[in-house]
DRENPANU-536699 format. One record per atom (N, C-alpha, C, O): x, y, z. Coordinates in steps of 0.05 Angstrom, whole numbers, padded with zeros to 5 digits, always signed. Example, Ala and Ser with C-alpha at 12.3 -4.5 7.8 and 13.67 -1.06 7.14 Angstrom:
REM residues 2
+00264-00114+00156;+00246-00090+00156;+00264-00066+00156;+00285-00066+00169;+00257-00045+00142;+00273-00021+00143;+00258+00001+00157;+00268+00023+00161;
***
This chain:
REM residues 163
+01054+00303-00506;+01068+00328-00500;+01056+00350-00516;+01052+00349-00540;+01051+00372-00500;+01040+00396-00513;+01060+00419-00507;+01064+00425-00483;+01072+00432-00526;+01091+00454-00521;+01113+00446-00503;+01123+00462-00487;+01122+00421-00506;+01146+00413-00490;+01139+00405-00462;+01157+00400-00447;+01113+00404-00454;+01105+00397-00429;+01091+00369-00429;+01073+00364-00444;+01100+00352-00412;+01089+00324-00411;+01063+00325-00396;+01062+00337-00375;+01042+00313-00408;+01016+00311-00394;+01011+00281-00389;+01012+00265-00408;+01006+00275-00366;+00999+00247-00356;+00971+00242-00365;+00953+00254-00354;+00968+00224-00384;+00941+00219-00396;+00929+00193-00384;+00906+00186-00390;+00943+00179-00368;+00932+00152-00358;+00905+00155-00344;+00888+00139-00349;+00901+00176-00328;+00876+00178-00315;+00853+00183-00333;+00831+00171-00329;+00856+00199-00355;+00837+00202-00375;+00832+00178-00393;+00810+00175-00405;+00852+00162-00395;+00849+00137-00411;+00834+00116-00395;+00820+00099-00406;+00837+00117-00368;+00823+00097-00352;+00794+00105-00346;+00777+00087-00343;+00788+00132-00344;+00761+00140-00335;+00743+00141-00359;+00748+00154-00379;+00720+00124-00357;+00701+00124-00378;+00684+00150-00376;+00684+00165-00356;+00669+00155-00398;+00651+00178-00397;+00629+00172-00375;+00620+00191-00362;+00621+00148-00372;+00601+00141-00353;+00611+00150-00325;+00597+00164-00310;+00634+00141-00318;+00646+00147-00291;+00648+00178-00288;+00641+00190-00268;+00659+00191-00309;+00661+00220-00308;+00635+00236-00304;+00634+00255-00289;+00614+00226-00319;+00588+00239-00315;+00576+00234-00286;+00563+00251-00275;+00581+00210-00276;+00572+00205-00250;+00586+00223-00229;+00573+00233-00210;+00612+00227-00232;+00627+00245-00215;+00617+00274-00220;+00614+00290-00201;+00612+00282-00245;+00602+00309-00249;+00574+00313-00236;+00568+00334-00224;+00557+00293-00239;+00531+00294-00226;+00533+00297-00196;+00516+00310-00184;+00553+00284-00184;+00556+00284-00155;+00570+00310-00145;+00564+00321-00124;+00589+00320-00162;+00604+00344-00153;+00594+00371-00163;+00594+00391-00148;+00586+00372-00188;+00579+00397-00202;+00550+00403-00202;+00543+00426-00196;+00533+00384-00210;+00505+00387-00213;+00491+00397-00188;+00472+00413-00191;+00499+00387-00163;+00484+00397-00139;+00487+00427-00133;+00472+00437-00117;+00506+00441-00147;+00509+00469-00144;+00490+00485-00161;+00489+00509-00160;+00474+00471-00177;+00456+00485-00195;+00427+00483-00185;+00422+00467-00167;+00409+00498-00197;+00382+00498-00188;+00368+00472-00193;+00376+00458-00212;+00347+00465-00177;+00335+00438-00179;+00325+00430-00208;+00327+00407-00216;+00315+00449-00222;+00303+00441-00249;+00328+00434-00268;+00327+00417-00286;+00350+00448-00264;+00373+00443-00280;+00386+00415-00272;+00396+00400-00289;+00385+00409-00246;+00394+00384-00236;+00380+00361-00249;+00393+00341-00257;+00354+00363-00251;+00337+00341-00262;+00343+00338-00291;+00347+00316-00300;+00345+00360-00306;+00348+00359-00335;+00378+00348-00340;+00382+00333-00360;+00397+00355-00324;+00424+00345-00328;+00426+00316-00323;+00440+00302-00337;+00411+00305-00303;+00411+00277-00299;+00400+00261-00324;+00411+00241-00332;+00379+00273-00335;+00367+00261-00359;+00386+00261-00383;+00388+00241-00397;+00399+00284-00387;+00419+00286-00409;+00442+00268-00405;+00452+00255-00423;+00451+00266-00380;+00473+00248-00373;+00466+00220-00380;+00483+00206-00391;+00443+00211-00373;+00434+00184-00379;+00434+00179-00409;+00442+00157-00418;+00426+00199-00426;+00426+00194-00454;+00455+00192-00465;+00461+00175-00481;+00472+00209-00454;+00501+00210-00462;+00514+00182-00454;+00530+00171-00469;+00507+00172-00429;+00519+00147-00421;+00509+00125-00438;+00524+00106-00444;+00483+00125-00446;+00472+00104-00463;+00487+00102-00489;+00492+00080-00499;+00494+00124-00501;+00507+00126-00527;+00538+00124-00527;+00550+00112-00544;+00550+00137-00507;+00580+00141-00507;+00593+00132-00482;+00617+00134-00478;+00576+00120-00463;+00587+00117-00435;+00611+00098-00432;+00626+00100-00413;+00615+00080-00451;+00637+00060-00449;+00663+00071-00459;+00684+00058-00455;+00663+00093-00473;+00687+00106-00484;+00703+00119-00460;+00691+00129-00442;+00729+00117-00462;+00746+00132-00442;+00745+00162-00450;+00740+00168-00473;+00749+00180-00432;+00751+00208-00439;+00771+00214-00460;+00766+00230-00478;+00794+00201-00459;+00815+00206-00479;+00807+00195-00506;+00817+00205-00527;+00790+00175-00507;+00783+00162-00532;+00762+00176-00547;+00759+00172-00571;+00747+00194-00533;+00726+00209-00547;+00738+00231-00565;+00751+00250-00556;+00733+00228-00591;+00745+00247-00611;+00722+00265-00622;+00698+00258-00620;+00729+00286-00634;+00709+00303-00648;+00692+00287-00667;+00668+00291-00669;+00704+00268-00682;+00689+00251-00699;+00667+00234-00687;+00645+00232-00698;+00674+00221-00664;+00655+00205-00649;+00632+00223-00638;+00608+00215-00640;+00639+00246-00628;+00618+00265-00619;+00600+00275-00641;+00576+00279-00638;+00613+00280-00664;+00597+00290-00687;+00577+00267-00696;+00554+00272-00704;+00588+00242-00695;+00570+00220-00702;+00547+00217-00683;+00525+00211-00691;+00552+00221-00657;+00531+00222-00636;+00511+00243-00643;+00487+00238-00643;+00521+00267-00649;+00503+00290-00656;+00484+00283-00679;+00460+00288-00677;+00497+00272-00700;+00480+00265-00724;+00461+00242-00719;+00439+00242-00730;+00469+00223-00702;+00451+00201-00695;+00427+00211-00679;+00404+00204-00684;+00433+00228-00659;+00412+00239-00643;+00392+00257-00659;+00368+00257-00655;+00404+00272-00677;+00387+00291-00694;+00368+00275-00712;+00347+00285-00720;+00376+00250-00720;+00361+00233-00738;+00345+00213-00724;+00335+00194-00737;+00342+00215-00696;+00327+00194-00682;+00301+00205-00672;+00296+00228-00674;+00284+00187-00661;+00259+00195-00650;+00260+00194-00620;+00275+00177-00609;+00244+00211-00607;+00244+00211-00579;+00223+00191-00568;+00212+00175-00583;+00217+00192-00541;+00200+00173-00530;+00170+00175-00539;+00154+00157-00535;+00163+00199-00550;+00136+00203-00560;+00134+00199-00589;+00113+00204-00601;+00156+00189-00602;+00156+00184-00631;+00161+00209-00647;+00158+00209-00672;+00168+00230-00634;+00174+00255-00649;+00204+00257-00652;+00219+00246-00636;+00213+00272-00673;+00242+00275-00676;+00254+00290-00652;+00241+00307-00641;+00279+00284-00645;+00294+00297-00624;+00299+00326-00634;+00307+00329-00657;+00294+00347-00619;+00297+00373-00628;+00327+00379-00628;+00343+00368-00613;+00334+00399-00645;+00361+00407-00647;+00372+00419-00621;+00395+00415-00614;+00352+00434-00608;+00361+00446-00582;+00366+00425-00560;+00384+00429-00544;+00352+00403-00560;+00358+00382-00541;+00386+00371-00545;+00401+00368-00526;+00394+00365-00571;+00420+00356-00576;+00441+00377-00569;+00462+00370-00558;+00435+00402-00575;+00454+00423-00567;+00459+00425-00538;+00481+00430-00529;+00437+00421-00522;+00441+00422-00493;+00455+00396-00483;+00470+00397-00463;+00452+00373-00495;+00468+00350-00488;+00497+00354-00494;+00514+00345-00478;+00503+00367-00516;+00531+00373-00523;+00543+00394-00504;+00567+00392-00497;+00527+00412-00495;+00536+00433-00476;+00543+00419-00451;+00564+00426-00439;+00528+00400-00441;+00535+00385-00415;+00561+00371-00420;+00579+00372-00403;+00564+00357-00442;+00588+00342-00448;+00613+00360-00449;+00635+00354-00439;+00608+00384-00462;+00631+00403-00463;+00638+00413-00436;+00662+00416-00430;+00618+00419-00420;+00625+00430-00393;+00639+00407-00377;+00658+00412-00361;+00630+00383-00380;+00644+00360-00366;+00674+00360-00373;+00690+00358-00355;+00680+00363-00399;+00709+00364-00407;+00723+00388-00395;+00745+00385-00385;+00711+00411-00395;+00722+00435-00382;+00728+00431-00353;+00749+00437-00344;+00709+00420-00339;+00714+00414-00310;+00736+00392-00308;+00754+00395-00291;+00736+00372-00324;+00756+00350-00323;+00785+00361-00327;+00804+00354-00314;+00787+00380-00346;+00813+00392-00353;+00821+00411-00331;+00844+00410-00320;+00803+00429-00323;+00812+00452-00306;+00812+00444-00275;+00829+00453-00260;+00793+00426-00268;+00792+00421-00239;+00801+00393-00231;+00812+00389-00210;+00795+00374-00248;+00802+00347-00240;+00830+00338-00249;+00840+00317-00240;+00842+00352-00266;+00870+00348-00274;+00874+00321-00287;+00893+00307-00281;+00855+00314-00304;+00856+00287-00317;+00874+00285-00341;+00873+00264-00355;+00891+00304-00347;+00909+00301-00368;+00898+00302-00396;+00909+00289-00414;+00877+00316-00400;+00866+00318-00427;+00878+00344-00439;+00880+00364-00426;+00885+00341-00465;+00897+00365-00479;+00877+00385-00489;+00884+00408-00491;+00853+00376-00495;+00834+00394-00507;+00806+00383-00502;+00802+00359-00495;+00786+00400-00507;+00757+00392-00505;+00747+00385-00533;+00744+00402-00550;+00742+00360-00537;+00734+00353-00566;+00708+00365-00574;+00702+00367-00598;+00690+00372-00555;+00664+00383-00563;+00668+00410-00575;+00651+00418-00591;+00689+00425-00568;+00694+00451-00581;+00700+00450-00610;+00699+00470-00624;+00708+00426-00620;+00716+00423-00648;+00694+00413-00667;+00700+00405-00689;+00670+00413-00658;+00647+00404-00676;+00627+00427-00678;+00625+00445-00661;+00611+00425-00700;+00588+00444-00703;+00566+00436-00684;+00560+00412-00681;+00554+00456-00670;+00531+00451-00653;+00506+00457-00669;+00505+00474-00686;+00485+00442-00664;+00459+00448-00676;+00449+00477-00667;+00455+00486-00645;+00436+00489-00685;+00424+00515-00677;+00402+00512-00657;+00390+00491-00656;+00397+00533-00639;+00378+00530-00619;+00349+00527-00631;+00332+00519-00616;+00344+00533-00655;+00318+00530-00667;+00302+00555-00665;+00311+00575-00654;+00278+00555-00675;+00260+00577-00677;+00249+00585-00650;+00242+00608-00646;+00246+00567-00633;+00231+00573-00608;+00202+00567-00612;+00194+00557-00633;+00186+00572-00591;+00158+00565-00593;+00141+00589-00603;+00147+00612-00597;+00121+00583-00618;+00103+00602-00628;+00075+00591-00626;+00064+00581-00645;+00063+00594-00602;+00037+00581-00597;+00018+00602-00590;+00024+00619-00573;-00006+00601-00601;-00027+00619-00593;-00052+00603-00586;-00055+00581-00595;-00069+00613-00570;-00094+00601-00563;-00111+00598-00587;-00114+00617-00602;-00123+00576-00592;-00144+00573-00613;-00169+00587-00602;-00173+00590-00578;-00186+00595-00620;-00212+00608-00611;-00228+00590-00592;-00240+00600-00573;-00228+00564-00596;-00242+00546-00578;-00229+00546-00550;-00242+00546-00529;-00203+00545-00550;-00189+00545-00524;-00193+00572-00508;-00195+00573-00483;-00195+00593-00523;-00200+00619-00510;-00227+00620-00498;-00230+00630-00476;-00248+00609-00512;-00275+00609-00501;-00277+00591-00477;-00291+00599-00459;-00264+00568-00476;-00263+00550-00454;-00250+00563-00429;-00260+00561-00407;-00227+00577-00435;-00213+00591-00413;-00230+00612-00400;-00232+00613-00375;-00243+00629-00416;-00260+00650-00405;-00284+00638-00390;-00293+00649-00370;-00295+00616-00400;-00318+00604-00387;-00310+00594-00360;-00326+00596-00342;-00287+00582-00356;-00277+00574-00330;-00272+00596-00312;-00279+00595-00288;-00259+00618-00322;-00255+00641-00305;-00280+00654-00296;-00281+00664-00273;-00301+00654-00312;-00328+00666-00304;-00340+00649-00282;-00356+00659-00267;-00335+00624-00279;-00348+00605-00261;-00337+00611-00232;-00351+00605-00213;-00313+00622-00230;-00299+00624-00205;-00302+00654-00194;-00298+00673-00208;-00309+00656-00169;-00310+00682-00156;-00281+00692-00153;-00262+00677-00148;-00278+00717-00156;-00251+00728-00154;-00250+00743-00127;-00258+00766-00126;-00239+00729-00106;-00240+00742-00079;-00224+00767-00077;-00231+00785-00061;-00202+00771-00091;-00188+00796-00088;-00200+00820-00103;-00192+00842-00099;-00219+00815-00119;-00234+00837-00132;-00250+00853-00112;-00253+00877-00114;-00260+00838-00091;-00275+00852-00070;-00258+00865-00048;-00268+00881-00033;-00232+00858-00047;-00214+00869-00028;-00210+00899-00033;-00207+00915-00014;-00209+00907-00056;-00205+00935-00063;-00228+00954-00053;-00223+00977-00048;-00252+00942-00050;-00274+00959-00041;-00278+00959-00011;-00292+00976-00001;-00266+00942+00003;-00267+00941+00032;-00250+00963+00045;-00229+00970+00035;-00259+00974+00067;-00243+00991+00085;-00231+01016+00069;-00208+01025+00075;-00247+01026+00050;-00237+01052+00038;-00246+01075+00056;-00268+01074+00067;-00229+01094+00057;-00237+01118+00074;-00262+01131+00063;-00265+01135+00039;-00281+01138+00081;-00304+01152+00073;-00327+01134+00062;-00347+01145+00053;-00324+01107+00063;-00346+01090+00054;-00361+01078+00076;-00376+01059+00072;-00357+01089+00101;-00372+01079+00124;-00361+01055+00138;-00373+01045+00157;-00339+01044+00128;-00327+01021+00140;-00305+01028+00159;-00291+01010+00169;-00300+01053+00166;-00278+01062+00183;-00281+01053+00211;-00264+01059+00227;
***
């Protein structure tokens, strides 16, 4: 009961995170652009792997914070640490799933547990410059190719005899 209103929680107690993510991927994800659809499927698989067997009602801020910390301290498929931004985006997907479940699916959830945890910062972003060797190789390749549109500007100019 919240503020004297009874909320039927049985649907959220029966639905696992795995089932909810599958419904989200079928109902919500197709409305997004293709690159977002692909990344959401990947993030959903990661969430299912770690938290999929929990019911939506059973996922607490503590469990989600443990997931966050585990992901931040784990290695990806290339043996590199998982970036804070990757974990932040996974949590954003999970948070939006709860928002949709509460507002549109009527699953009887009283709150979004993802809102009650700290999110990792997005990070510094990329700062990459060409090395001098890469720059030399790039210009060498560019010099090897004829640039067809460079000649287009010279064709059919008024007064050059091509009228």
